[in-house]
N, C-alpha and C positions, 0 to 999 in steps of 0.2 A: 382667721386669724388677722386679728386687725394687724398693721403694721407701727413700730415704734420708733420715736428715738432711743428708747432709753436701750442701754448694753447691760449685761446681768454673769457674774462671779459664777461658775459653773465650778463646781467639787472637782478634784484634781483627776481625770479619768481621761483614756483613750477612745477615740473615739473613729468613725469612719472603715471598723476593723467587721464589720457584721451586725454592729448590737449597738446603738446608742445607750449610753450607760444615764445613771440615776442623774439628774440636775441638766436632763439638755432639752432645751425649751424644745427645740422638733417635734417632738413626743413630748408636750408639756410637763414634764416631773420635775421636779423639786426645783426651787431657786437654792441656794443659798443666803446672796445678798443681791442687789442690783447693782449695776453699770456695767462691768465689766467681766471678762471670760474667765478663769483657771482652767488650763486644758492641756495635756498631753498629747501631740501628733507625731504622726510621720511625714515627711519632707511633699510626700506623693498624696496625702489624704487633706492637706491643711490649705490648701488651694479649692478643690472640691469645695470641703467645710465653708471655707472663707464665703465663696459668689453663691456657697446655695443658700445660706443663710443672710449674705450681704443683700440680695434679691428678693426675698421670702420674709424675711421680718423685722429686720432692720430699715427698712427703707433706707439704703445705700447709705447706710454708717457704721456697719461696723467693724470691731476691731477685737483685739486679743492679747491678754495679759499670761503671761507663761507661771509668773511666779512672784512671790511677794516682794522680789525687789522690783520690781516694774512698781507696783504700788509706792516704793520707799525712792524710786526717780522720776514717778510721776510728783510724788508730794514735793523732794526736793526741784524740781521746775518750778511749783507754786509757789516754794516759799525760797526764792531767787532773788526776785525783783526786792522785797521783805528785810531780806540780812539787813541788822544794822539801822534799823529805822525803827520809830515806834506807831505804833497804831495799825501794824501789820496782821493782830491775831484775828478781830474777826475777818475781815475780808479774803484771810488763810483759811481761815476756816469753812467760813462759805462757798469758797472755790474746792475745797478739798472735798466737803462733801459732795457737792452738785457734782462731781467727778467720780466717788466711790459710791457716791450713795449714802451714805451715812456718816459718820467717823468711826470709825474702826477703832480698835487699840494700838495696833500697826502704822495706821497716816496716822495716831496722835502722838505717840511715840516719835515720830520722825518730824511732826512739829516742831516738836520740844527739843530738838538736836539743833535745828538746824537755826528756829529761833532765840536758841537760848530763856527759852520761855520754864519755868520747871511745868513740868504734867499736873501736878495738883492745882494749878491757879488755871491750864487749858480748861481740864474739868468745869473747870470753878465757871470758866464762861459759856462752855456748854450746857451746861445744866444750867443755867439761868435763862438765858434766851431760847423760848418756844422754837424756834426756829430749827437748832441743833437737834439732830440726833444720835443715840450713842447705840443704835440698833438697828439691823435691817429693816428695809421698809419693803414695802408691798410693789411689785412694779403698777397698782392703781391705786391711788389714795381717793377712799372714798372720807365726803363731808358731811356732814348731815348738819342741818341749821336748825339752832337753837332760841333763836331770834323771837322778840313779841311773838307777830305774825305769825311765825312757823310753830312754835311752843305752843296758841289757841286753837290750832288745826290739827292739829296730830302731830307734830313730827318727833314728840316722848317714842309715842308709837312704832312709828316708822325705823328708831333708832332700834326697838325692843325686839322689832322683826328681825331685820338684817342681823342685830347678832347675833340671835336664833338661827338666824339661814347661815347663816359663819362660822359658825360656834367660837366667837371672839367676844372679852368683852370692849370698853372705852380704850382707843389709842391701842388699841392689839390689830395683829399682824395674823391673817391666817395661815394657817403650818408651808401650804405652797409657795406663800409668798407671793399668791395672789393678788390681796388686798391689806391697803390699811385700813381700818375704818374711824375716824376723829371726828367729836364733835366744833361744832365751830359757834362763836356768838353769834354771828349774823354774815349772811354772804352777801346782801344788800339789794337781793329779790324781793321785796315782798310781796309784790302783787303776782309773784307764782308758788307764794307758801302753799304747803310745807316745798321746801328744797333742798335736793340733794346735788353733790357737788362729784361727780368721779373723774378725777383729774383737772380738765380744763370742759368737761361738758356738767352745762347746767339741766339738771331733768326737775322740770316744776310741778305743785296739783297732785300730789304723788298721796298715794292714800298707802295702810301699810298691808293691804291684799297681798300675800306672799304670793301667788302664781305671775300677777303685776311685778313685781319688785323682780321676780326673778329672769323674767324677761329682761329686764335691761339690766341686771346684772352679766345675763350671759353676751352682753356685746360687748365685754373686755374678757378676754382671752388671758 
């Protein structure tokens, strides 16, 4: 299992009572959205779970969020320096997305309340800029280059193959929230065409061979 700096929301369930319920990354179950954990826990089980998760999966950066109130508190902290200031919408949305993983309805409502900006205006900004996302994204982002060099060397076939393998469309996210698949105009690695990036890793000179693609996708748990 690859260590990750990401944290993840989980379905609100009890854990360490003999079973790890749906949503637990330790069993590779389904995530609801990136970045933090929604869990119920007993005092005795929490420390054990935190230590195990912190050590094995999150590379020493685990965090637990108990309720939606924690999301509110987090967003309030983000918006605090921007109250009664102009020009704070974009940096606030950027930091909110960075911490939450996407711009959830709950987070957007708190931003609206704290900054005094109509919710419709916030959604106007969030839908105008491609950097913002209103739906949960995968733990790993696959970017398939569509630049000229990559295109003439078969990037479209690679995209089609990956879509078929993952059963998603362009800009789609797998049901288990493992991958989000995105086409990009150019990755700037023309000498390695055709190129696919997964997170910060660049994979070049690929083909649409399913076995080969599956081998490098399997590197990302």
